[in-house]
Structure formats: C-alpha cells, structure tokens
C-alpha positions as CSV (number, residue, x, y, z in Angstrom):
1,X,0.1,-0.1,-0.1
2,X,2.8,2.5,0.6
3,X,4.0,2.0,-3.0
4,X,0.5,3.1,-4.3
5,X,1.2,6.9,-3.6
6,X,3.9,6.6,-6.3
7,X,2.8,7.9,-10.0
8,X,4.9,5.6,-11.6
9,X,2.9,2.5,-10.0
10,X,-0.5,4.2,-10.8
11,X,0.6,4.6,-14.3
12,X,2.1,1.2,-14.9
13,X,-0.9,-0.5,-13.0
14,X,-3.4,1.2,-15.1
15,X,-1.9,0.3,-18.2
16,X,-1.3,-3.3,-17.1
17,X,-5.1,-3.3,-16.2
18,X,-5.9,-1.6,-19.4
19,X,-3.5,-4.3,-21.1
20,X,-5.3,-7.2,-19.5
21,X,-8.8,-6.2,-20.2
22,X,-8.0,-5.5,-24.0
23,X,-6.2,-9.2,-24.3
24,X,-9.3,-10.7,-22.2
25,X,-11.6,-9.3,-24.9
26,X,-9.4,-10.3,-27.5
27,X,-9.0,-13.9,-26.4
28,X,-12.7,-14.4,-26.1
29,X,-13.3,-12.8,-29.4
30,X,-10.5,-15.5,-30.6
31,X,-12.1,-18.2,-28.6
32,X,-15.6,-17.2,-30.0
33,X,-14.5,-17.5,-33.7
34,X,-12.5,-20.7,-32.8
35,X,-15.5,-22.3,-31.3
36,X,-17.8,-21.1,-34.1
37,X,-15.7,-22.7,-36.6
38,X,-15.9,-26.2,-34.4
39,X,-19.6,-25.5,-34.5
40,X,-19.6,-25.5,-38.5
41,X,-17.6,-28.6,-38.3
42,X,-19.7,-30.4,-36.0
43,X,-22.7,-29.7,-37.9
44,X,-21.1,-30.6,-41.2
45,X,-19.8,-33.8,-40.2
46,X,-23.5,-34.8,-39.0
47,X,-25.0,-33.4,-42.1
48,X,-22.6,-35.5,-44.1
49,X,-23.7,-38.5,-42.1
50,X,-27.5,-37.9,-42.5
51,X,-27.1,-36.9,-46.1
52,X,-25.4,-40.4,-46.6
53,X,-27.9,-42.5,-45.0
54,X,-30.7,-40.6,-46.1
55,X,-29.6,-41.0,-49.8
56,X,-30.7,-44.6,-49.6
57,X,-33.4,-44.3,-46.5
58,X,-35.0,-41.0,-46.7
59,X,-37.6,-42.3,-44.1
60,X,-34.9,-42.1,-41.6
61,X,-34.4,-38.3,-41.7
62,X,-36.3,-37.3,-38.8
63,X,-34.8,-40.0,-36.5
64,X,-31.3,-39.3,-37.7
65,X,-31.7,-35.5,-37.1
66,X,-33.1,-35.9,-33.6
67,X,-30.4,-38.5,-32.8
68,X,-27.6,-36.2,-33.9
69,X,-28.8,-32.9,-32.0
70,X,-30.8,-34.1,-29.2
71,X,-29.8,-34.9,-25.7
72,X,-29.2,-38.5,-25.4
73,X,-29.2,-40.6,-22.4
74,X,-26.0,-42.4,-21.1
75,X,-27.1,-45.7,-22.1
76,X,-27.5,-44.8,-25.8
77,X,-24.1,-43.0,-25.7
78,X,-22.4,-46.4,-24.1
79,X,-24.0,-48.3,-26.9
80,X,-22.7,-45.8,-29.7
81,X,-19.2,-45.9,-28.2
82,X,-19.2,-49.5,-28.4
83,X,-20.0,-49.3,-31.8
84,X,-17.4,-46.7,-32.7
85,X,-15.0,-48.6,-30.8
86,X,-15.2,-51.7,-33.0
87,X,-13.9,-49.4,-35.8
88,X,-11.1,-47.9,-33.8
89,X,-12.7,-44.4,-33.0
90,X,-12.6,-44.0,-29.0
91,X,-11.4,-41.1,-26.8
92,X,-7.6,-42.1,-27.5
93,X,-7.7,-41.3,-31.2
94,X,-5.5,-38.9,-32.7
95,X,-6.5,-35.4,-34.1
96,X,-5.2,-36.2,-37.4
97,X,-7.9,-38.8,-38.0
98,X,-10.6,-36.2,-37.4
99,X,-9.7,-33.6,-40.1
100,X,-12.6,-30.9,-38.9
101,X,-11.5,-31.0,-35.2
102,X,-7.9,-31.1,-36.2
103,X,-8.1,-28.0,-38.4
104,X,-10.0,-26.2,-35.3
105,X,-7.5,-27.1,-33.0
106,X,-4.6,-26.0,-35.0
107,X,-6.5,-22.8,-35.7
108,X,-7.1,-22.3,-31.8
109,X,-3.4,-22.8,-31.1
110,X,-2.2,-20.4,-33.6
111,X,-4.4,-17.7,-32.3
112,X,-3.7,-18.3,-28.8
113,X,0.3,-18.6,-29.4
114,X,-0.1,-15.3,-31.5
115,X,-1.8,-13.7,-28.5
116,X,0.6,-14.9,-25.8
117,X,3.5,-13.6,-28.2
118,X,1.8,-10.3,-28.4
119,X,0.9,-10.2,-24.6
120,X,4.7,-11.2,-23.8
121,X,5.7,-8.4,-25.9
122,X,3.7,-5.7,-24.5
123,X,4.6,-6.7,-21.1
124,X,8.4,-6.6,-22.0
125,X,7.9,-2.9,-23.5
126,X,5.8,-1.7,-20.6
127,X,8.5,-3.3,-18.2
128,X,11.3,-1.4,-20.1
129,X,9.3,1.8,-20.4
130,X,8.7,1.6,-16.6
131,X,12.4,1.2,-15.9
132,X,13.4,3.7,-18.1
133,X,11.3,6.1,-16.4
134,X,13.0,5.1,-13.1
135,X,16.5,4.7,-14.2
136,X,16.3,8.5,-15.9
137,X,15.5,10.0,-12.9
138,X,18.3,8.1,-11.2
139,X,20.6,9.3,-14.0
140,X,19.3,12.9,-13.4
141,X,20.2,12.7,-9.9
142,X,23.7,11.3,-10.8
143,X,24.2,14.1,-13.2
144,X,23.0,16.6,-10.4
145,X,25.6,15.1,-8.0
146,X,28.6,15.5,-10.6
147,X,27.1,19.0,-11.1
148,X,27.3,19.9,-7.4
149,X,30.7,18.2,-7.0
150,X,31.8,20.6,-10.0
151,X,30.5,23.7,-8.0
152,X,27.4,24.2,-9.9
153,X,24.4,24.5,-7.7
154,X,22.1,26.1,-10.4
155,X,20.8,22.7,-12.1
156,X,16.9,22.4,-12.2
157,X,16.0,19.0,-11.0
158,X,12.5,17.5,-11.9
159,X,10.3,17.7,-9.2
160,X,7.7,15.1,-8.7
161,X,4.3,16.3,-7.0
162,X,4.3,12.8,-4.8
163,X,5.5,9.5,-4.2
164,X,9.0,8.2,-3.2
165,X,10.6,10.1,-5.9
166,X,9.1,13.4,-4.7
167,X,10.8,12.8,-1.4
168,X,14.2,11.8,-2.9
169,X,14.1,14.9,-5.0
170,X,12.9,17.0,-2.0
171,X,15.7,15.6,0.1
172,X,18.4,15.9,-2.5
173,X,17.4,19.8,-3.2
174,X,17.5,20.3,0.6
175,X,21.0,18.8,0.6
176,X,22.1,20.8,-2.4
177,X,21.1,23.9,-0.3
178,X,22.8,22.6,2.6
179,X,26.1,22.2,0.6
180,X,25.8,25.3,-1.1
181,X,25.2,27.3,2.1
182,X,28.2,25.4,3.8
183,X,30.5,26.1,0.7
184,X,29.5,29.7,0.8
185,X,30.3,29.8,4.3
186,X,33.5,28.0,4.0
187,X,34.6,30.6,1.3
188,X,33.7,33.3,3.9
189,X,35.7,32.0,6.4
190,X,38.5,31.4,4.1
191,X,38.4,35.2,2.9
192,X,37.8,36.1,6.8
193,X,41.0,34.2,7.5
194,X,42.7,36.2,4.7
195,X,41.6,39.6,5.7
196,X,42.3,38.7,9.3
197,X,45.9,37.6,8.7
198,X,46.3,41.1,6.5
199,X,44.7,43.0,9.3
200,X,47.1,41.6,12.0
201,X,50.0,42.2,9.6
202,X,49.1,45.7,8.9
203,X,48.2,46.7,12.6
204,X,51.4,45.3,13.9
205,X,53.7,46.6,11.1
206,X,54.0,50.1,13.0
207,X,54.7,49.0,16.6
208,X,56.9,46.3,15.4
209,X,58.8,48.7,13.2
210,X,59.1,51.3,16.2
211,X,60.5,48.4,18.3
212,X,63.0,47.6,16.0
213,X,64.2,51.2,15.8
214,X,64.1,51.5,19.5
215,X,66.1,48.3,20.0
216,X,68.7,49.5,17.5
217,X,68.9,52.8,19.5
218,X,69.4,50.9,22.6
219,X,71.9,48.7,21.3
220,X,74.4,51.5,20.4
221,X,77.0,52.2,23.1
222,X,77.2,55.4,24.7
223,X,73.3,56.0,25.2
224,X,73.0,58.0,28.5
225,X,70.6,56.6,31.2
226,X,67.9,59.2,30.6
227,X,67.5,58.2,26.8
228,X,67.8,54.5,27.7
229,X,64.8,54.7,30.1
230,X,62.7,56.7,27.8
231,X,63.2,54.4,24.8
232,X,62.6,51.4,27.3
233,X,59.4,53.1,28.5
234,X,58.2,53.8,24.7
235,X,59.3,49.8,24.0
236,X,57.0,48.8,27.0
237,X,54.2,50.9,25.7
238,X,54.3,49.3,22.1
239,X,54.7,45.9,23.5
240,X,51.3,46.6,25.7
241,X,49.8,47.7,22.6
242,X,50.8,44.9,20.5
243,X,49.6,42.8,23.3
244,X,46.1,44.3,23.6
245,X,45.9,44.2,19.8
246,X,46.7,40.5,19.4
247,X,44.3,39.6,22.1
248,X,41.3,41.6,21.0
249,X,41.7,40.3,17.1
250,X,41.7,36.7,18.7
251,X,38.6,37.5,20.5
252,X,36.9,38.8,17.4
253,X,38.2,35.9,15.3
254,X,36.7,33.4,17.7
255,X,33.4,35.2,17.9
256,X,33.3,35.6,14.2
257,X,34.2,32.0,13.5
258,X,31.8,30.9,16.0
259,X,34.4,28.9,17.9
260,X,33.0,30.2,21.2
261,X,30.3,28.5,22.9
262,X,28.4,31.1,24.9
263,X,27.2,30.3,28.3
264,X,23.8,31.9,28.3
265,X,21.6,32.0,31.6
266,X,19.8,34.5,33.5
267,X,21.9,37.0,35.1
268,X,21.5,40.1,37.2
269,X,22.0,43.0,34.7
270,X,22.2,45.7,37.5
271,X,25.4,43.9,38.9
272,X,27.0,43.4,35.4
273,X,27.1,47.0,34.8
274,X,28.2,47.7,38.2
275,X,31.3,45.4,37.5
276,X,31.9,47.3,34.3
277,X,31.8,50.4,36.3
278,X,34.3,49.1,38.6
279,X,36.6,47.9,35.7
280,X,36.7,51.2,34.0
281,X,37.0,53.5,37.0
282,X,40.6,54.2,36.9
283,X,40.3,54.9,33.2
284,X,37.3,57.3,33.8
285,X,39.1,59.2,36.5
286,X,42.1,59.7,34.2
287,X,39.8,61.1,31.7
288,X,37.9,63.3,34.4
289,X,34.7,61.4,33.2
290,X,31.7,60.7,35.5
291,X,30.0,57.1,35.1
292,X,26.4,57.2,36.2
293,X,23.9,54.3,36.4
294,X,20.4,56.1,35.7
295,X,18.8,54.9,39.1
296,X,15.4,56.4,37.7
297,X,15.2,53.9,34.8
298,X,15.1,51.1,37.0
299,X,12.3,49.3,38.8
300,X,14.0,47.1,41.1
301,X,16.6,44.5,39.7
302,X,16.4,43.8,36.1
303,X,17.5,40.3,34.9
304,X,18.2,38.9,31.3
305,X,19.5,35.9,29.6
306,X,23.2,36.5,28.2
307,X,26.6,35.5,28.7
308,X,27.9,37.6,31.6
309,X,31.7,37.4,30.7
310,X,31.3,38.3,27.1
311,X,28.6,40.7,27.8
312,X,30.9,42.5,30.1
313,X,33.4,42.6,27.5
314,X,31.2,44.2,24.8
315,X,29.9,46.8,27.2
316,X,33.6,47.6,28.3
317,X,34.4,48.3,24.8
318,X,31.4,50.5,24.1
319,X,31.7,52.7,27.4
320,X,35.5,52.8,26.9
321,X,34.8,54.3,23.5
322,X,32.6,56.9,25.1
323,X,35.0,57.8,28.0
324,X,37.9,58.2,25.2
325,X,35.5,60.8,23.3
326,X,33.8,62.7,26.3
327,X,36.7,64.4,28.4
328,X,35.5,65.9,31.3
329,X,31.9,65.0,30.4
330,X,29.4,62.3,31.6
331,X,28.5,58.6,30.4
332,X,25.1,57.5,31.7
333,X,23.9,53.9,31.6
334,X,20.2,53.3,31.9
335,X,18.2,49.9,31.7
336,X,14.6,49.4,30.1
337,X,12.8,46.2,30.3
338,X,9.8,45.5,28.1
339,X,7.8,42.1,27.3
340,X,9.9,41.3,24.5
341,X,13.4,42.7,25.3
342,X,16.1,44.4,27.7
343,X,17.7,47.5,26.7
344,X,20.9,48.8,27.7
345,X,21.3,52.3,27.0
346,X,24.8,54.2,27.0
347,X,25.0,57.8,26.5
348,X,27.6,60.3,26.7
349,X,27.7,64.1,26.0
350,X,31.1,64.3,24.2
351,X,32.1,65.2,20.8
352,X,29.9,62.9,18.8
353,X,30.2,61.0,15.7
354,X,29.7,62.6,12.1
355,X,26.8,61.4,10.3
356,X,29.1,60.0,7.3
357,X,31.0,57.7,9.9
358,X,28.0,56.5,11.7
359,X,27.3,53.6,9.4
360,X,31.0,52.4,9.3
361,X,32.0,52.7,13.3
362,X,31.4,48.9,13.9
363,X,33.3,47.9,10.9
364,X,36.8,46.3,11.8
365,X,39.9,48.8,11.8
366,X,37.8,51.5,10.7
367,X,38.9,55.1,12.2
368,X,36.7,58.0,12.0
369,X,38.0,61.4,11.0
370,X,39.0,62.5,14.4
371,X,39.8,59.1,16.1
372,X,43.3,57.8,16.7
373,X,42.2,54.4,18.0
374,X,42.8,51.0,16.5
375,X,39.2,50.6,15.5
376,X,38.4,47.2,16.8
377,X,36.5,47.6,20.0
378,X,33.2,48.5,18.7
379,X,33.5,45.6,16.0
380,X,34.2,43.0,18.7
381,X,31.3,44.2,20.8
382,X,28.8,44.0,17.9
383,X,29.9,40.5,17.1
384,X,29.7,39.4,20.8
385,X,25.9,40.9,21.0
386,X,25.0,39.7,17.8
387,X,26.3,36.1,18.6
388,X,23.8,36.0,21.7
389,X,20.8,36.8,19.5
390,X,20.9,40.5,20.4
391,X,21.7,43.8,18.2
392,X,23.2,47.1,18.6
393,X,22.0,50.6,17.6
394,X,23.8,53.9,17.7
395,X,22.7,57.5,17.2
396,X,24.8,60.6,17.5
397,X,25.2,64.4,17.0
398,X,28.2,66.2,16.6
399,X,29.4,68.3,19.6
400,X,26.4,66.9,21.5
401,X,27.2,63.2,22.3
402,X,26.4,59.5,21.3
403,X,23.9,57.1,22.3
404,X,24.4,53.2,22.2
405,X,21.5,50.9,22.7
406,X,22.2,47.1,23.4
407,X,19.2,45.2,22.8
408,X,18.9,41.7,24.3
409,X,15.8,39.7,23.3
410,X,13.8,37.6,25.5
411,X,13.0,34.0,25.0
412,X,9.1,34.1,24.6
413,X,7.5,30.9,25.6
C-alpha cells in the first residue's frame, strides 16, 4: 500500500489493467470465432452422415436429425461408443484422424500462440518503459550530484508532486542547498582568514617597526641613562599595545568564526553594569569622566539571559569608547525592560560622531575622522552581542554626544 502513492505505480498499474482487459476481450473474441468454426465442423460432420444415410433411406431423416442434435441418455451414448470402438474410434484417437477437429485445434492454438506472443512483447515493452522512467530519474540525480561536485548548484532537478521520488528529489534539493550554504560559509571563512591575517600584519607593522628602531638605538654604545629609560618606556608601551591588539583580534576571530560556546543564562543586569563600572573606574578618572547608572530608569533588579563574561567585554568596549570621546563629561547607563526585550542604553555628552561615519563605526579597523584608536573594540562588541541573538543601535550628533542601545531579546514561550 505504501507504493500505491507513487505515480509510476499508478500509471503502470493502470496500463497493465488496460492491457489485461484488452487481451481478455481479444482472447474471448478469438475463442468465439474458434468455437464457431468447431460448431460449423460439427454440423457439417453430422450433415454428411445424415445426407449419406437418407440418400438410400429417406424415411430415417427425422430420426437421424433427432439422434444427432438432441440430448441422449448415457445408455445410448455408451452403446454408440461400443459400436465406434469396434472401428477404432475411441477417446484415444488422434486429432489427425478427425480432419475438422484437427483443423479447429490448429487454428485455436495458432491464435492463442500469437496472442501470448503479443502479450509477452507488450509486457516487455511496458517493463522497459517503466524502468526507463525510473533510471532516467536516477541518471538525473547522478548528473546533478556531479554538477554539485563541480561547484554548479543551479541545475534544475525534475520535481515530482507525490511519491517516493518526490521525497527523494525534495531531500536532494535540501542537501544541495545545505552543501551550497556550507561552501559559501567555507569561502567566507577563507576570506575572513585572509583578511584577518592581512589586518594583523597591517596593525602590527607600525609598533613592530618602532620596536626595531628602539632596539637599534638601545644597542648603540654611549646612550645615556635618561634616553635609555625613555626608549625602554616607549618599547613597553608598544609591547602593551601589541599585546592588547593581538588579544582583541583573537577574541574577534573566535566570535566571528563561532568558535566560542556562550554560556547563556539568567543574570542580574544591574550587577553586570556595576562590575563594568568598577573595571573602568580608573580610566574614567584619568579622563575626568563621570560614570552614572540612571537609577530613575530602574524598577528594582532587572534580569536577562546572556553570557555575563562576554557581555561585560562588549559593554567595556562601548563605554571605553564613550570615555575616550567625552573628556570632562558624563557617561550614563540606563536599563529598560519590555515584554520582548531588555535594553542597555549608554549615553555620553562628548564630541559625537559625524553622520558619514555612523554606518562604519562597527567595521573592523575603521577609524573616524578625529579618532586615533585602532578600531576594533566596537566591532568586537557588535559581534559578541549579535552572537547572543541581540543587536546594537547607535545615534549621535556632533558636539552633543552619542547614544548606544544594546538590545537583548527575551525567550518568549
């Protein structure tokens, strides 16, 4: 019954049924004409006997006709068989001694043989046609698989409406889509790796060149203690810069390559923000910036689902960016909670960002017109937040300040 849903089975079954019915009608017609011939032979045989006897005994015509065509009892039949047996005509006699019956038998056998031969040929043709349909589709799948191996994913595959082939084509198309997606991802990963190596090379080139120069100067004899200490301090700064840059780039590479398994669970967002403030307190003091948590926006503790360590990393990078561009100003963080999301709003009253730079600030190594930063912190923050099914928005006005919104979606059950 499972195979009955296949259109091939339906078509072949219908054709076989039509063939069987047609041949049944043809065989019935052939048997009719064959037995009609036997009937004529039967009548002609009796007519010959009656004609022969009535030629000399016409008075026996009525009795002979009745005896030839009326039903007789077994006793009369047995007596007749005894008479015929004395002349060698019994049930074992060969057809060759009965010309009329022999001719009818040969004709019937010829007709039946021809019909069986035609039926056999028809079945063979139907069988070949059925398997041709099946194997043509198998060949189509084979060709499509070769096309996929050669990198061509646009080949149109015949689609059945129902049956096992429909399921097979549907599964094959899904597999092709998945392979195509994986190949695109692999290509992107290769491009990402090439770009990453290029970025690392570009970003390390300047501090590395400076270190080489400092090392050459320090290796020269006669350098006084004051200059030696100054170049050693400069080398230390360049090494610290390189260390921070390499660590940040490795973090960004891991996040973008999905090589990090985030531990997402419910956390206290108020406490997370306070921990971020504690980390950035000294930096804010050096830049004469005040960090504020807008208590008016809070209605008790606000909890959300996120990876605490990585969200702190993202918030640190964003708030650090605000501190660097808000000398002598304020950086305020407020929290908002709705039925579908939780927002972390970070606002400063610093120099702001020009409108032409806004679409690019989250791009890796992008530097705005007035910025002298490396341009990796905001890119890392965006990747971390998006990896946790959140997103980040930014708005800014020059000389008025910038506002970042980190939006974490809730799991609606």
